[in-house]
N, C-alpha and C positions, 0 to 999 in steps of 0.2 A: 504496501499499501504506500502511497507518494507522505511522504513526510508534512505536514501541514504547517506550512512557513507562512505559503500568506493569506491574504483573507479570500482571495478564489481557490484556491487550494481547501479553505476550510469549509469553505460552504459547499462545495462540490463533496466533499464526504458526508455533510448534512445532509444532503438531497437523497445520498443513498440511506440514508437511517430513516430516514423517513417517506409513511407513503406517500404517492403520488395524490396532489389534490382533486378531486372531485369537480366536477363542473357544477355548475348549478341548476342546471335541468338532467341531473341525474339519475338514470333511470331504475328503479328498485326493483328486486327479482322474486318475486313473494315465492316463487318454487326451491330459491336455494337457501333463500331464508329460511325457508320451512325445512330444508334437509341440515341444516346447521343445527336448528333450535329443539330438532331429532334427538341429537345426538351431542348433547351436551358435553360429554364424556368423552368424546375421542381423544387419543393419544395424538395421532396425527390425520392432521384434514389435508388432503391432496386434492389438488386440482388442475386436473390433466387432459391438456386439449392442444393443438395446434393454435398459432400463433391468428390471434385476433378474434377467440372463445370470450374473452372480459376475465380472465383469469387475474390480474393485476386491480382490476377493478373491483371482484369477488372478494379480494384480498382484504384492498383498503377497508368495503363494506365490512369483514368482519373485524378488523382490526378495531374499527368504530365501535362497532356493538359491544365488543370486549372493554374498549376504554371506559365506555359511558356506563358499564355493570361496574366498573372499579377496577377491573383487571391491570396488571402491568401490560404492557405492549411493547416488544421490541421489534424492528423491521432491519432487513437485509437487503436492500436490493440487487444481486450480486451481477457482473458485467464479466467479460472477455476476460481478461488478466485475472481475476480473482481463483482460478483453479491453481494456484499456488498456497499450500499452507500458511506461510507467514501474513501474508495479504490475507488469506482467508480470516482467518482465528485475531488477525489485532481490528478487524471491522467488525469481527461478530461479537470479541470481547468488550469492544463501545461500542453495539449497539445495546447488549445485553446492560452493561455499567450505564446506560444513560435510562433504560427501564426502573434498573435496580443498583443505584449508586454503592459502589464499591465490589460490585461483582466481578470477577475475573481478574483483579490486582494479580494475583498469583498466578494464574494462568502466564500474565505478561509474561513473568519472568523467566519464563520454559523458551519464550521466543528469542531471546535476547543470550548473545555469547554462546549461542550451539553452533556447529556443525551443520548437523542437519534438525530440521524441526520434531521434535517428537512429541507427536500426533496425540497419542494415546497418552501422555503423559498430561499435555495440555488440555485435552476434554476430560480426563477423570479430576485434573482440579477443575473445571468448571462444574463438574459432577457436584463433585464435592460442595464446592458454594450454594450451586441451587437446591442442593438438599437441606438449606439451612433457612432458605426462605419458603414457609410454608404459603405463603400467599398467591393468587392465581396470576399465573402468566403466558403470554403466548408469545411465540416468536414467528415471526414470521420469515421465511426465506423464499425470494420470488426470484423464478427463472436458472432454478436449479441445476436442469439441464446442462448449465454451461460448464458445472462443476462435473469432472472427470476421475480425480484422484482418487483412488483406491485405498487409502488410508483414510482420505476427508469420509468418503461415504460410509466404510465401518464405521468410524467415530460418530455421524449420524446417527448411525443406527443402534448405537451403545446409549447418543441421548435421548433416543426414542426410549430405548427398556429400559434407564433407570432413574428416568428423574421422578420426582414424585408426583402423586396423583393431579394435582394443580396444574403443571406444566403440559400447554399443545402446544406443538411444531405446526405449524402451517405451510404448505408448499405448494408453491407456484412451477409448472414443471410443460414444455413441452412435448415430453417423453416422460412415460414412466422411471420413475429414479430406481434404480437397483438395492433397493433396502428391503428390511425382512417386512413385504408388505404382507405375503401367505400368513405367519404369525400372526400379525397386527388382527388380519379379517379375520382369521379363527377364532381372537380371543374379544372380538368387537370393540377394537381401540380404534379403528382405521372408516374415516368417513373418505368417499372416494366420489370427486364430482368430476365428471369428463365432457367430453363433447356431447351427449345429449342431454343431460343437466344443465348444461351454461347454455345450449341454444336459445334462441329467444323463441317462445311460443308465438302463433301467430297475432294473438291480442297484444301481448307484449311489443311486436314488432310495429303492429299498428300504430302503436301507443308511441312508441321512438319516432315512427316518420311521422305524424302529427306536430307532436312536439320538436320536431325539425323544421315547422313549418311546411311539411309536403303533404297533401291531400291528395289520395290514390281511390278511385272508383274498385269496386268490388275486384273485378276484372284487372285491372291492373296488379294491384294487392297480389291480388294469387297467385299470379306470371313473376312478379317481384319472391314474393314468397320458396315457390319452387324451385327457384333457380340459386337463392341464397340459403334455403334449409335452416334458416333462424341462425347463420353465421353473423355475430353481430358487427366484425367492420366489414363483411358482406352489404348487410342492411345500411351503415354507415355510408360505404362507398355509393350504393346504389340511392340514397338519397341526397348526395350533391351530387352524382350524375346526373337524377332524374331533373333535377331544380332545370335543367338547362335544353330540356326534349318538348317539343310542342306535342308529340302523340307519344305518350310513355311506353304504352300497351302492345305498339310497332315494335318498341326498338328494343322490349325485351326479348325477343328470337333472337335476337343477337348476341346473349349471352351463353346460351349453351348450356349443358348439365353439369359436366365436372366442375366442382366447385374451385379445384388452382387455377380451371381456366376461367373460370368467372370472374373471381380477384385480381388476376393478369389482366383481363377485360377493361375492371372496371378502375381498377388503378393506371393503366394508360389512359383511360377515359377521361378522367375525372383531373388529372394531369394535363393534358393535352388541349383541354378546354380553359385551364388558366391564360392569362396575357403571356406571351415570351417574357417580360421582364419579373412576373413571378417566379415563372419555372426554373429560369436560371439562379434566383437569390434560393430556390429550393433544392437545386442539387449543389450549390454552393457548400448550404449549411447541412447538408444531408452526409455529409462525409465525417461529421463528429457524432462519437457517442452520445455527448451530451454539450449542451451547449449555454452558454451562458450569454449577454448583452457585448460585451467585449470581445468574447468571440466570435462571436455574430459579424462584429466588425472588421475583425482581420482577415475574414474567409471572404467577405460578401463586397469589401470596400469601401462599405457603406459607414457614415459617423451616429445612425441611430438604430441601433443594434437591438438594443430593448424594446422600441418601440417595432421594428420591425416581428421579431417574435409573440408579442402580443398580439400585432394581427394577423398573421398567423397562427396562434390559438381561437383567435377568435372567428376564424373562418372554418374553425373546427377540421383542419387539415392536418388531425394526428399529430400535432403538437400538444405534448402534456407538461404541466408543470412539475415540477420536483421540490419545490418547496412556496411555504407561505408567502416566503416575499416573494417571490417567481423570479432569483436570481438564476435558476437551472432548469433548462428545459430539456426534453430529446421524445425525436421522432418516435412512433408506433414502431415496432422492429419491422412491419412488413413493408408499411412506407420507406423506411430507411434503409431495408435491403434492394427497393424498388428505385429510390434515388439515386445509390452507389452504384448498382448495378449497370441504371442507364446510365449513369455520367459517365461509368468504365468505358463503356463498349464505344460512346459517341466520341470522349473524348479521354485518353486515357493520357495525355501530355499535363491535361491542366486537375483531374484526377491525382497525379501525383504532386503536383505544383501545389493543391488546395491541403491534401497531408501534410506538405512539408511544411505550411504557413502554420497550421493547426500546431505541429509539433514545436515549431518556433514559440507560437502562445503559448503553451504549457511547459516552453523551457525557461520561460522569463517568469512565469508565477509561480518556478519551485514544484512542478509538478511532474517528477522526471520519468518514471514509469511510463504515463499516458505519451509525455515526447516521448520517450522511446519505441513507442507501440505505434504512432502515426508516423516515424521516420522509417521503421521496418515497412509500411504500407506505401509511403511516398519513393519507398526503393531507393534511398538518400545513403548508400553505404559510408560516404565522409560524415554525414552527420550523424549519424547513428555512429559510429568508430567513436567520436568526437562525445557524443553523451555518454555511452557508455565509459569513457574514458575519465571522464569529468565524475561519476557516480561510484563507479568501479570500487573505489577505496572504503565506500562508507557499505558498499552493499559484502565484501570480504571481512572488515570488523563485523558483518551482522552474522558471517561463515554462510555469506548465501551465494558463492560463485557458480552456482549452479543457473543462477538465471543469466549471468554475465554469457555461462557458456551456453544456454538457449538463444540469447540474443547474438550473441557471435558469430554463431551459423549464417547471420545474414550479408556477413562482411567478406569479400573477399581475401585472400589471405594478403596478396599484397597491398592492402590497405590499412590491413588489423596490422602487420610488422612496424607501421610507422606508430601507433599507438602504443605505449608502455603498458597500460591492464590487461590491453587483447592479450598480448606478447603472458604477458603472466597469466592470464587465465586459462592462454593453450598451454605454456610449461604444465601449468596445475593439472589441466585433463590428461595430459597425453603423458604424465609421470609413471605408468606403469611400464608406456611402451618405450619411453625414451633409456638412453644409457644411463649412469650417470653422470661421465663426459660431458654428454651432449645437453643434459638437464641443467648442469653446473654453468656450463658454456653461457646455455643463453638465458641464464639466471646474474652471473656475472655481467653480462654486455647492459643487461637494465639496470643492475646497480652502476655501471659506469657513466650509462647514460642520465640515470639520475644523481650522479654529483657524489656518490659513495665514497670515492679514494678522497674524493678535498672536504670531506665534512669532519669536523674533530666534538663538534657539540649536540646536541639531544638530536638523535635520527628522524628526518620526518615518515609520515601515515607511508609513503610512498616506498621507502627503503625498509622501513618496518616490516612492511608487508612482504617486500621480496623475502626478507630475510626469515620471516616465519613460513614461507612456504620451500626456502632454499633448505631449514631447518627439517622440516618435514619431509621432503624428499630425500634426504640425505638418509634417515630415520630409515625409511621404505628401503634405500640401497643396501645401510650398513656399510654407511660412511659416518662412524660414531664421532670422531673425529673431528669433523665439522660440526655436529651439531653441539657437542660440548664447548666447543671457541664458541658459539654463535649464541651459547646462552650463558658464557662468561664475559662478553660483549654486555649482553641484557643488563647481567646482574649488576655492573658498572654504571650505568645508567636509569637504575631502578627507578622508579615513579614519574618519568618524564613522557612518559610515550602511553600510547592505547592501551587498557588493561588487558583488553581480552588477548590483542596480540604478543604481550609480555607472557601473559600466563602460559601462552599456549609455546611459547620458544622455550620457557624455561622447564613446562612439563615433557619435552623431548628431549634438554639436555638433562634432567634427573634421569631420564629412563635411559639415554645413551650411558650415562654414568653407572647405571646399574647393573648394564650388561658389560661393561668394562670392570667390573668387580670394584669400582671406588664409592665405599659403602658412606664415609662423609662428605664428600660432595653430592652425590645423591640426595643425602637425609637436606643440607644445604638449600641446593637448588630448591627443595621441597617446600623445604620451610617459607623461602622466599615467594613460592607460586602460589602458596596460602594465604601469607600476608597479602598480595595483590587479587588474589582471587575474592577478596572480601567484598572488594569493587565491584563484583559482577551478579548479574541474579539469575546467570542461565546454570542450571546443573551438568552441562556435558564435560568441560572440565574439572570442574568440581569430584566429578565420578573419576575421571579419566586420572588427577592426582591420588587418590586412596587406590587405585588399580597399581599407578607404581609403586606405591609401598607396599602391596602384596608381593607383587616379585621382587622388590627388595628380602623380603622374605624369606622367597624360595629362593632365590640364588643364594644365601646366606646357609640354608639347608634349615629353616626353621618352617617347616610345615605347619605344625600346630598353630604358629601365630598368624602366619598367611592365613589358614582357616578360620580364626576368630577375627582377622581382620574384612575376609570376606563374606561373612555373616552380617557386620557391620554395616559393609557400603551394603548389600541385600535390603538390609530393613530401611537405612536411610535414603540411599538417593535411587536404585533399580525398581524402585515401584513410579518411579516418576516417568520409566521408557516404557513403552509396548514390549509385551516379550518376542518379540521378533524385528526389535529397533536395530537398527544399522550403531546404534550408537553404543550397544550392548556385547558386541563382535571383541572385543579385548577383555573386558569382565569374565566372559563366558570360557575364553580361552584360559584366563587362569584360574577359573574355579574347576575347568575342565585337568590342568596341571594337578592341583590339588587335591580330586579325587583321586586323580591315578596314583600319586605319591603314595595313597595312603589304601588306595585296592580296591578302591568303588567303583568297579566299571561298568555299573546297568547304567547303559542309556547315555555311555559317552561316546562312542562310533558316531550317534546321529548328532548330540550336540557339536560337537566336533566337527562335524560335515558340514554343519548350518553355518557353523565361524569361518570356517575356511572356503566357503563359500560368498560369502556375503563381506566385502569386502568397506571396511569405516573410513572415513577421511584420513585420519591419521591408523598407517597400514604399518607397523613396524615389522622387516622382516623377519625381526628376531624372533617375534611373538608367532606370525603365521609359519615358522620353521619349527618352533616348539611344537605347534598345533600339530604338525603334520608327523614330527617325529614319535610324539604322544601317540597318533591316531596309529601310524605302524606298530609300536609296541602294544596298543589295544590289542588291536586286527591277529599281532603275534600270539600274547597270552589267554587269546578267544578260539586260540587253533585255525586260524585264516593267515595261516606262511603267504600264500600266492600273493594274497590281498594286501599284507604285511610288504611281502616284495615292491611290489607294484608302487606303494606309497613313497616307498624310500626311493624308488627312482623319481617321480615326480620331484620329489625332496633337492633330489642333487639334480636335477634339469632347472630347477628356481634357483639355488643356490650357483648353478655354473652362470645364467644368463646375468647375474647379477655381481659375479665376483665375489661372493659372503661363501671362501673357503672353509671356513669354521663350520657353516653347517653341512660342507661338501661334506666332511671327512667326516662329521656327524651322521651323517645317512650310509658313508661307507662302512663307519663302526657296527652299525646295527646290521648290516647288509650282511658282513663277518659273523659278530655275532650270531644271527639267522642261518647262516650255513653249520654253524659251530653246533649247534644244537640240533640236527636234521638226522635221519638214521641211517645215517650211509656210512659205508666203509670207510671211503675216500673225501670224509667232510673234510679232514684237518687238510688234505692237500688243495682242495678249491679254495678253501681258507687262506689258505700261505698266499695262491697264485691271486687273488685278488687284493690280497695286501699289497703283495710286489708292482700292481700294476697302477699302484698310486706313487706320484713322486714328493712325499711327503716332506722332504727338504724344502723344495722349492715353496710350498704351500707356507710351510713354517714360518719361510722367511716374511710372509707380511704381515708375522705378528711377534717379530723379533723384537720388537722396542716394548712389548707387554710384559711385567712381570709373570703372569699365568698364560702359557703359550696353545691355545686350543688345541691346535694340530699335535702337538706332542703329547698331550692328553689323552687323545683319542688313539694317537700311533701305540703309547705306550700299556693301556687299556689292550687294544686288541692283539698286543703283543703277549702278554698276559695270558689269556685265555685259550691262545694258539698254543704256549706252552705244557697250560694245563690242560688242554683236549691232547697234547702229544705225551702227556706222565711228564712233562720236566718241570717238577716240581721247583729245584732247587731252583733254577733261573728264572723261573714266575715270581721266586722271592725278591732276588736280585733288581726284576725290574717293577715289582712295588717298592721296593724301598729307593729309586729310579727317580719313580713317580711321586711317591710321596712328596721329596721335597720340592715339587714344584707348589703344592696347595698353601694359601694362602690364609695368616692368622683369623682366624673370624670370619671365616669364609669358608666357601666349598664342603659345607657338612653333611651332605647327602657322598657328597666324593669320598670324604673321609673315611664313613661306613662304608662303602664300595669296596677300599682295599682292605680295608680290615676284615670283612665280609671272604676276598677271594686271599688273605695272607692265611685264615683257619681253615681253608680247605687245604691250601697246599702242606702246611701242618699238619694235620689231620693225616693227609695220604703219606706223611714224610716218616709218620708213625710219633708225631709226636704230640699225643694227644691233650695231653694237659696245657701245654700252650694253644694247643687249633681251640679246647673247649674253652678256655681264658679268654682269648679273642672274641671269641663268638657270642661271650655269653657280654661281654663290652659292647662287641656291635648291638646286640638286641637290646640293651638298656640303651642306646642313643635313639635306634629306632624307634625302639617303642615308647620314649618320653614324646617323639613327633608323630606317631601314628604312620610313618613311612613302611609301608610291607612292598611296594613293587619291586625296590633292587634285590630283593633277594628272592621274587619271581623269576626275573629275568636274568638271573643265571645259573639256572637250570636244575636237572636232576640230583645234579648231584650235591646242592645245597639245601634240595628236600633231605635228602636221605642224611645230610650232615644235623637238620634240623627234627628228623625225627630221633635221631639217638638222642641229639641234648633233651630233647620233651619228656621222654620216658626215666631220665634220671635224675631234672630237674627239679628243685625243693621250695624255690620262689616261687608262691600263687601268680605273682602280676605275671612275671616271664615267661611261665607254664600258661600261663591263658594267651600270652600274644606268640607265642608258636601255634598253638591248638589256631588263633584265628589265622594267623599263614599260614598252614597248612590246610585249613579250609576251602580256602579261597584258591588253590593251588589250581594251575590246569589242566584237565585231565582227572582232578578227583573222580567228580561222577562216575566216570567210567570205569577209574581204576573200583570203586566201590562196588560198581556194576557186575564184575568180574569177581569180584571177592565173594562169593556163595558159598557159605557151609555146606559141604557133602553131607557133614553129620553134624547135628546141634549140638551145642554144648546144653549138661543139665543142670539143674536148679541148681546143685550142690558146686559141679564147676565153675558154673556163672560167680556163685557165691567165693568159691577160692580165689580166682583169677581177679576180683574185684578188692577183696582184701590184701593182694601182692601186688594192685596197684595202688595201696594206700601206703606201701613205703611196710608193708610187715612180714618178718621171716618167716620160715616156714614151722616153725616151732608155733610164734606166738597167733598163724592162722591157727592152727590146731588148738590152740587154749581157747581160741574166739567159736569156733567150730564144735568144740568138743570130740576134735578127732585124732586116733593116734599120727605121729610125724611117718608111718610108714605110708599111711593113707592119704593123708595132705599128699607126698610124693608119687605115691600112685594117681590120684585126680591131677596134678600139676601134668607126670605124662600123657595122661588122654588128652590134657588141654594141649600142648602141644602137638598133637598128632593128628587133631582135629584141625587147629589154626595152620598147620604144614609152617612150623618154625623149630626152631633149636633151643631156646634158649628163655629165662623167665622175661627178660627185657623185650625183645620180641614179641614175646605174646601178649605182654601190656598193651604194648605199640597194636597189634593185629587187632585187639580185643576192641582197644579206641579207634581204629578204623572201621569195624564194623556196629560199634555203637551198643558193643556189649556190654559198657559199664556202666550204663544210663539205668537208673533207677526206672 
């Protein structure tokens, strides 16, 4: 919606929020009034009919009646440019607040400082406000057929469904809107008034003609009515036409039977019988969607525009006043379309020139959106580009680059190249296609054009917008150093620029620091961003700041803390966004990473697939790569190795395109791990071949300046797994020692646990049982504290066996419970248990013996407990071993537990 800067813009907005003024000889519609009175509790009143059936007039009548009965009334006339969530909601909230002062103030906050309007959140906020008002309220939305946005229509469905019983929505539309009409109809909450109900009956049509000063005999009237069939505009056109016909009955035969043809004929006839000067005036005025006296002067070249409009209104030439002051008018849609089509066919150059004049007038009156729309119709690419360049930064600050992109399609590339904001929009919209070097080159050229290298004080809005886009693209392309340097630059001039763009750059910088393992710098930038975020009203950046903090915890290995922070985020901010809102992509990935670490795999594939298929405005490659890696691991754990391998290939392709080699080698490392866990004899050989196919030294050189080299980490981990698969456990321990030295203090928590786990396995296979058990217990204690389970499962069957051995001997209840929870979710557990069917079940006495053994009792203690001789206890144990197919007491207890024989 246009900013209300000048008086003209303000009065135009008021006209959209007020019912059109009824004429003094307004025609009463008893049938329509009776239908409305018969359905006073309808939640939705729908006037659905083609143009010219009096829908707007009927809506205005309904609004007047409700207002006279003490109801609050909010009115919104929709226009062609209102199929945009920002403009629609700004106008809707303004209309509602005029009817109920204060309503929608919270909802306005969700339209600001957001990369994409959270439609569901705005509507949810409005619903909260509406439920607090029990007084009757009528909301009228005229010309709803102009709204096609699926999210807006879904939000209107929700409005109808959840508002209090005192709320009524009345709609005027040329077609049936895609709302839940069948449900409302079944519940008796829908009143439909279509063409048949809105037609003038013979008595109403005759009364209308007589009030217009036209007296027809019965034969002439019968002919007119049979041709117009009560079509209100047709009756009115016929009345205008017949005033100049000496023999009405004879001329009626020219009309034909088709209603559309009748309308076209009458429009042409009425227009052509006007004086030539009047025709030219109408053609000039018809290009504008809405007219004021001053705009009429600009279009017609006259100096009495207001008087001209009042004359046309008096002539009943379909010019409708839109406000009581008669500052704004509009032609009836049928007549407006006729005038525009006629002018465009007859004189296309004049058609363009008039649109150019309208664009210039709206520009001078600070109504930029209308100015841009008329520039599009004028096909003046230079003017359109200049207008976009002038207001583009404001749209960027509001996170509405999508509008620039929509209008940018009407500007040829050679012209757009001369306007920096359009170049900026091109870089943004093509960010996923461009290589990093090309995107940076284009942005650096813009910075140079705007004097970036010559400025030492606070950055201009143009420079800051360019830097913000540069930071976001750098994050998408894994250029973390650029993100950090840009954030430092803003940090040095904090508070001297637009808060929205400052917070965006600081958020990107904080996330980059997290990925670089620089916790303190990340926390510092998060604190500064939160400080500036207090000046903003939107929720998008606030939510992403909270998400960065969650990711910081995950990178440190503090999974439990990350889960707690996410629950706070879910409760505090996520309700403001729809379930499938793009704004939730990054939090969805974070939630999936937490769930995976904790072994909660149910529904994880679906959530990850949705997030990966839905691109947010800020889409850091790091998070998308982590999501792909997580998806592959979930597929692997759910016994879908082929799907996991395919996902890893996609991840390698994504990383290679962006030269993000740390993600590339992560996918390679998981591919090698997948090979090593295949049940084939040559798995070690194939894994080694895959390891040697990568130039690790070359890829590692890209990260040689970092204290932690991610390429060397994956290489070392793959070597450890390969050595253990070959039985080279001493070599694996040496590699573990080397790899452990790379880990940073207070960081890499999960990586430390993984090395402890692999070391425990090596020690156990080398015969150092005590050392192995000590390391495994230490690893389990750390994992239990964070509820981290997936790292155990990822290492395969050898770790499962290690855990089973420890579980039967472990005496700490908490640790034993954690081990059992691990074993319970282990892939293939159900299939293993399905195979574990006893050929011969245990007797009740044998179950008693094995249960007491599981409690740690000796044979003597079992005998005393059950009053059995020692030999009898041993005999029972022998039978238990036979039936369970095990060799000793420890194996029997474990086996009995797997078969749920210890449950009471």
